[in-house]
C-alpha positions as a printed Julia matrix, in Angstrom:
174×3 Matrix{Float64}:
 90.58  -9.23   79.74
 87.01  -8.04   79.7
 84.22  -8.98   82.06
 80.77  -8.82   80.52
 78.89  -9.07   83.82
 76.97  -5.91   84.73
 78.77  -3.54   87.06
 77.24  -3.27   90.52
 75.86   0.2    91.09
 76.95   1.76   94.36
 74.21   1.97   96.95
 72.93   5.43   97.85
 74.66   6.77  100.96
 72.96   8.11  104.06
 75.52  10.04  106.08
 74.48  10.1   109.72
 76.21  12.95  111.58
 76.15  11.68  115.12
 77.55  12.3   118.56
 77.73   9.4   120.99
 76.92  11.44  124.08
 73.78  12.89  122.46
 70.35  11.76  123.74
 68.76  12.81  120.42
 71.1   10.43  118.57
 69.97   7.64  120.89
 66.36   8.48  119.99
 67.29   8.25  116.3
 68.44   4.62  116.66
 64.94   3.23  116.09
 64.76   5.05  112.76
 68.23   3.87  111.75
 67.32   0.26  112.59
 64.11   0.56  110.57
 66.06   1.95  107.6
 68.59  -0.91  107.82
 65.75  -3.42  107.99
 63.96  -1.91  105.01
 66.92  -1.37  102.69
 69.62  -3.79  103.82
 72.69  -3.3   101.65
 70.76  -1.23   99.09
 71.37   1.83  101.31
 74.75   2.5   102.89
 74.45   4.03  106.36
 77.68   5.83  107.07
 78.49   7.11  110.55
 79.99  10.59  110.53
 81.32  12.16  113.7
 80.24  15.53  115.0
 81.27  15.71  118.67
 79.79  18.74  120.38
 81.85  20.82  122.8
 79.13  20.66  125.46
 79.73  16.89  125.84
 83.2   16.36  127.26
 83.46  12.65  126.37
 82.06  12.91  122.84
 85.43  13.27  121.08
 86.84  10.18  122.83
 83.61   8.29  122.06
 83.98   9.15  118.37
 87.53   7.8   118.39
 86.34   4.66  120.16
 83.64   4.17  117.51
 86.33   4.29  114.85
 88.31   1.65  116.74
 85.16  -0.51  116.9
 84.78  -0.07  113.15
 88.41  -1.11  112.69
 87.63  -4.22  114.76
 84.55  -4.98  112.63
 81.78  -3.97  115.05
 81.15  -0.29  114.37
 77.35  -0.06  114.48
 76.85  -2.53  117.36
 79.35  -0.47  119.36
 77.67   2.84  118.47
 74.27   1.47  119.48
 75.64   0.12  122.78
 77.32   3.42  123.69
 74.24   5.45  122.74
 72.23   3.17  125.0
 74.42   4.33  127.88
 74.54   8.1   127.28
 73.92   8.95  130.94
 76.65   6.57  132.14
 79.1    8.03  129.63
 78.24  11.48  130.91
 78.77  10.43  134.55
 81.63   7.94  134.32
 83.54   9.03  131.22
 85.88   7.04  129.05
 85.86   3.95  131.27
 82.4    3.19  129.8
 83.89   3.17  126.29
 86.33   0.43  127.29
 83.66  -1.46  129.22
 81.32  -1.51  126.2
 84.17  -2.79  124.0
 84.82  -5.61  126.46
 81.08  -6.49  126.64
 80.96  -6.76  122.83
 83.98  -9.07  122.78
 86.26  -6.47  121.23
 89.92  -6.03  122.14
 89.48  -3.6   125.04
 93.24  -3.13  125.49
 93.45  -2.0   121.88
 90.63   0.49  122.56
 92.55   1.88  125.49
 95.69   2.16  123.36
 93.77   3.81  120.52
 92.39   6.45  122.88
 95.89   7.14  124.2
 97.75   7.19  120.89
 95.03   9.11  119.04
 95.19   6.96  115.9
 91.62   7.91  114.91
 91.76  11.64  115.67
 92.27  12.63  112.03
 89.11  10.78  110.96
 87.04  12.47  113.66
 88.55  15.89  112.87
 87.89  15.43  109.15
 84.27  14.44  109.75
 83.73  17.41  112.03
 85.32  19.82  109.54
 83.23  18.45  106.68
 80.11  18.67  108.81
 80.78  22.32  109.6
 81.48  23.02  105.92
 78.07  21.67  104.86
 76.18  23.39  107.65
 75.81  20.7   110.29
 75.22  22.46  113.61
 73.81  19.67  115.77
 73.14  15.97  115.94
 71.7   13.88  114.54
 71.88  15.36  111.06
 71.34  13.26  107.96
 72.58  13.85  104.43
 71.18  11.82  101.56
 70.98  12.67   97.89
 72.5   16.08   98.57
 69.75  17.0   101.04
 70.54  17.81  104.68
 67.91  16.88  107.28
 68.3   18.17  110.85
 67.19  15.62  113.43
 68.47  17.62  116.38
 65.39  19.83  116.36
 62.92  16.98  115.78
 62.94  13.42  114.48
 59.32  13.82  113.43
 58.84  12.76  109.82
 62.55  12.4   109.08
 62.55   8.65  108.48
 59.71   9.06  105.98
 61.62  11.85  104.19
 64.8    9.73  104.11
 62.78   6.83  102.69
 61.3    9.08   99.98
 64.76  10.21   98.93
 66.25   6.7    99.12
 63.38   5.26   97.08
 63.86   7.97   94.44
 67.62   7.37   94.28
 67.14   3.62   94.01
 64.51   4.05   91.26
 66.91   6.31   89.34
 69.52   3.52   89.57
 67.02   0.91   88.49
 67.68  -0.98   91.73
């Protein structure tokens, strides 16, 4: 059977290499919100994990973000945790469970996921891929094959991402 309707072209992807204990990633949230507002589903924002060794709760936070994604609330959870970077630094993993509860997620499942490590492979794979492409800090963005380092400065990055996204969308005829 053949379907003559036009195939939907995949949206360009913006990989956001992030660490949930990183103040610079929190600063980047305004740009990410603006990009979501501007492009909607024409640009796929994909969270990629790059926990840094200097932040002792970052690896657990990355796993918790994956559990939030599994429960259908990935970005709201990421934004909520980034809004509490200092608390995460001070109080540790209890904040991750508290945020889940506040967002109406299954907090017991979060606790279990952190214990059983069901999301470790995803976090490890993201981190390995990040290292392979030269990610050294967070936030780092990759779009259209171009890597943009937001850990040094966010200045002008949203505009550069928009230029690349607009070009990719024009090439698709979107």
